C-alpha positions in Angstrom: 0.0 0.0 -0.1 1.4 3.3 -1.0 1.7 6.0 1.6 1.0 9.6 0.8 3.7 12.0 1.9 2.2 15.1 3.5 3.9 18.4 3.2 4.8 19.9 6.4 2.5 22.7 7.5 3.7 26.3 8.2 3.0 25.5 11.9 5.3 22.5 11.8 8.1 24.6 10.3 8.2 27.1 13.2 10.4 26.5 16.1 9.0 24.9 19.2 8.9 28.2 21.0 6.2 29.4 18.5 3.6 27.3 20.4 4.4 29.2 23.5 5.7 32.9 24.1 7.4 33.2 20.8 7.4 37.1 21.2 9.9 36.8 24.0 12.3 34.9 21.7 12.8 38.0 19.5 16.0 39.9 19.8 16.2 42.7 22.3 16.6 45.3 19.6 13.5 44.3 17.9 11.4 44.2 21.0 12.7 47.6 22.1 11.6 48.9 18.6 8.1 47.4 19.2 7.9 49.0 22.7 8.9 52.4 21.2 5.4 52.7 19.6 3.8 52.7 23.0 3.6 55.6 25.5 6.6 55.2 27.8 4.6 54.4 30.9 3.0 51.3 29.2 6.5 50.2 27.9 7.9 50.4 31.4 4.9 48.4 32.6 6.0 45.4 30.5 8.9 44.9 33.0 6.3 43.2 35.2 5.6 40.5 32.6 8.6 38.3 33.3 12.3 38.2 34.0 12.9 38.4 30.2 11.0 41.7 29.9 12.3 43.3 33.1 14.9 45.5 31.6 13.8 45.7 27.9 12.3 49.2 28.2 15.7 50.6 29.4 16.9 50.2 25.8 14.2 52.4 24.2 15.2 54.7 21.4 12.2 56.9 22.0 10.7 58.3 25.2 7.1 59.7 25.3 6.3 61.1 28.8 2.9 62.8 29.4 0.9 63.3 32.6 -2.2 64.4 30.8 -3.7 60.9 30.2 -4.9 60.3 33.7 -8.8 60.2 33.9 -9.8 62.2 37.0 -13.5 62.6 36.9 -15.6 64.9 39.0 -14.4 64.1 42.5 -14.5 66.1 45.7 -10.8 65.8 46.3 -9.8 66.6 42.7 -6.9 69.0 43.8 -5.5 66.3 46.1 -5.6 63.7 43.3 -3.9 66.2 40.8 -1.0 66.7 43.3 -0.5 63.0 43.9 -0.7 62.5 40.1 2.0 65.1 39.4 4.3 63.9 42.2 4.0 60.3 40.9 4.8 61.5 37.3 7.9 63.4 38.6 9.2 60.3 40.3 8.4 58.2 37.2 10.3 60.6 34.9 13.2 60.6 37.3 13.2 56.8 37.3 13.1 56.5 33.5 16.0 59.0 33.1 18.0 57.3 35.8 17.5 53.7 34.8 17.7 54.0 31.0 20.8 52.2 29.6 22.1 55.0 27.5 20.3 58.3 27.1 22.8 59.2 24.3 21.1 56.5 22.2 17.7 58.3 22.3 16.4 59.4 18.8 13.3 61.1 20.0 12.4 62.7 23.3 8.9 64.0 24.2 7.9 65.4 27.6 4.5 67.2 28.3 3.7 68.2 31.9 0.4 69.9 32.4 0.0 71.2 36.0 -0.7 75.0 36.1 -1.6 75.1 39.8 0.7 72.3 40.9 3.3 72.6 43.8 5.4 69.9 42.1 8.7 71.4 40.7 8.8 71.1 37.0 12.6 70.7 36.8 12.4 67.2 35.3 15.3 67.5 32.8 18.2 67.8 35.1 19.0 64.1 34.6 18.9 64.4 30.7 22.6 64.9 30.3 23.7 64.3 26.8 27.1 64.3 25.1 27.0 66.5 21.9 29.3 64.2 20.0 27.6 60.9 21.1 24.0 61.8 21.3 21.7 60.4 18.6 18.8 62.7 19.4 17.0 63.9 16.3 13.8 65.3 17.8 13.0 66.9 21.1 9.5 68.2 22.1 9.3 69.6 25.6 6.1 71.4 26.9 5.2 72.6 30.4 1.8 74.1 31.4 2.9 75.4 34.7 2.8 78.6 36.8 4.5 81.5 34.8 6.9 82.1 37.7 8.3 78.6 38.0 9.0 77.6 34.4 11.9 75.3 34.2 15.4 75.7 32.5 17.0 73.3 30.2 20.4 71.6 30.7 23.3 73.5 28.9 24.2 70.4 26.9 21.0 70.5 24.9 22.3 73.7 23.1 25.0 71.7 21.3 23.7 68.4 20.0 25.1 67.6 16.6 22.2 65.5 15.3 19.2 67.4 16.6 16.9 68.3 13.7 13.6 69.3 15.4 13.4 71.3 18.6 10.0 72.3 20.1 9.8 74.2 23.4 6.8 75.4 25.3 7.0 77.4 28.5 10.6 76.9 29.4 13.4 79.3 30.2 16.4 79.9 28.0 18.3 81.9 30.6 21.6 80.1 30.1 22.0 80.8 26.3 24.9 83.2 26.0 26.8 84.4 23.1 28.8 81.6 21.3 27.4 78.9 23.5 24.9 77.5 21.0 25.7 75.2 18.2 23.0 73.0 16.6 24.4 72.2 13.2 21.6 69.9 12.0 18.6 71.8 13.3 16.1 72.7 10.5 13.0 73.3 12.7 12.9 75.5 15.8 9.6 76.2 17.6 9.4 78.4 20.7 6.1 79.0 22.4 5.8 81.1 25.6 9.5 80.8 26.2 11.4 83.1 28.6 14.5 84.4 27.2 17.1 86.5 29.0 17.7 89.2 26.5 17.9 89.9 22.8 21.5 88.7 22.7 20.5 85.3 23.9 17.8 84.9 21.3 20.3 86.0 18.6 22.8 83.5 19.9 20.2 80.7 19.7 19.1 81.4 16.2 22.6 82.1 14.8 23.6 78.8 16.3 21.3 77.0 13.8 23.0 77.5 10.5 20.7 75.3 8.4 17.4 76.4 9.9 14.4 76.1 7.6 11.5 76.7 9.8 11.4 79.2 12.7 8.3 79.7 14.9 8.3 82.3 17.7 5.0 82.7 19.6 4.4 84.9 22.6 8.0 84.7 23.8 9.4 87.4 26.1 12.5 88.9 27.6 13.3 89.0 31.2 16.0 91.7 30.7 15.3 93.8 27.6 17.4 96.8 26.8 16.1 99.8 24.9 17.2 99.8 21.3 17.9 96.1 21.1 17.8 94.6 17.6 17.9 90.9 16.6 20.1 90.7 13.5 20.4 87.3 11.9 21.4 85.7 8.7 19.3 82.6 7.8 20.4 81.5 4.3 18.2 78.4 4.3 15.1 79.8 6.1 11.8 78.9 4.2 9.1 79.4 6.8 9.0 82.2 9.4 6.3 82.8 12.0 6.4 85.5 14.6 3.4 86.0 17.0 4.1 88.6 19.7 1.0 89.7 21.6 2.9 90.6 24.7 0.7 88.4 26.8 3.5 87.4 29.3 5.4 90.7 29.8 8.3 92.3 27.9 7.9 91.8 24.1 10.5 90.7 21.6 12.9 93.2 20.1 12.9 94.5 16.5 13.9 92.0 13.9 16.4 92.5 11.0 17.0 89.3 9.1 18.6 88.1 5.9 16.5 85.2 4.4 16.9 85.0 0.6 15.1 81.6 0.4 12.0 82.7 2.5 8.8 81.2 1.1 6.2 81.7 3.8 5.9 84.6 6.2 3.4 84.9 9.0 3.5 88.0 11.3 0.9 88.7 14.0 1.2 91.7 16.4 4.8 91.8 15.4 7.4 94.4 16.5 9.4 96.4 14.0 10.5 94.0 11.3 12.7 94.5 8.2 14.9 92.6 5.9 18.6 93.4 5.4 19.2 95.0 2.1 15.6 95.7 1.4 16.3 96.6 -2.1 17.0 93.0 -3.0 14.0 91.0 -4.3 12.8 87.9 -2.7 12.0 85.5 -5.6 11.0 82.5 -3.4 8.3 84.3 -1.3 5.0 82.7 -1.9 2.6 83.5 1.1 2.6 86.5 3.5 0.2 87.1 6.4 0.5 90.3 8.3 -1.6 91.5 11.3 -0.1 94.5 13.1 -2.6 94.3 16.0 -1.3 96.7 18.7 2.3 96.4 17.9 2.9 100.1 17.6 4.8 99.8 14.3 5.4 103.1 12.5 3.4 103.8 9.3 6.5 104.5 7.4 8.1 101.2 8.5 5.0 99.4 7.6 4.7 100.8 4.1 8.4 100.1 3.4 8.0 96.6 4.6 4.8 96.0 2.5 6.6 97.2 -0.6 9.4 94.7 0.0 7.0 91.7 0.2 4.7 92.8 -2.6 6.0 90.3 -5.0 4.5 87.4 -3.0 1.8 85.3 -4.7 -0.6 85.4 -1.8 -0.8 88.4 0.7 -3.2 88.4 3.6 -3.6 91.7 5.5 -5.3 92.6 8.8 -8.1 95.3 8.8 -5.8 97.6 10.7 -3.3 97.6 7.8 -6.2 98.3 5.3 -7.2 101.3 7.3 -3.7 102.6 7.4 -3.3 102.1 3.6 -6.3 104.3 2.7 -5.6 107.2 5.0 -4.1 110.1 3.0 
């Protein structure tokens, strides 16, 4: 009697571990990559699964830390719960930064802390010490919603990371930036929201230390020590997108801007201070879109007319009602 040879099934070809916990048999690097798609608190939680998973999270290439995903509900002791949540979050961030295998291996770092009335100190980043030549960090997004008078500072080493391409900061202090201390050679996007800056020289130093910057967004930033007559003068040869929103909601407003940006494509100015381009007689062939709202910035009529004449070659120009009123007054 002939016997029929049955081809092995896909299941029979898999190693024996496939019938059990085959995920745990994957290499550490692959498991760390999978964990990087989770919020960091869930990735850290996998350390409870087994001895195999205990330290896997410490090799993450991305950290995503956020205290806003706690469901509170309408409880009578809401403030107490918030304080406990914020304190636990601070301890958690401290643990993550302390126990991570190699912070220089991080490629993306995101930290959002929303606690406008909290008594918990927001200085979470003091353990984030990175070596400029060794750090692999490409994107950093740090946002604090805290009391205006206790906004945190950033470690000095963050101003000289060779691979950093995207930097987004919300409600932090840049008090330590001084002339010549900033060098971010790969940064192409800088976004500053409600950022406290020591003076005009510090902001100039920060922007000038980003030689390949393509996108610059400044929104409601302010000086703690502004001098009369300060001007921000910067040469940004690769800049394509520029946004300046300066409503002065937090105190001393930004100084006047004088920039050189021959490749500028999009310009958005809202309540901006005095603003002009170096060598205003030179055309801007790449300019595509311009949005201007003077608000209550106090810009002079002559300066405004000179500025509008310089950007008149843009394909799209959006003007605020205040500008239209100025333009028709004889």
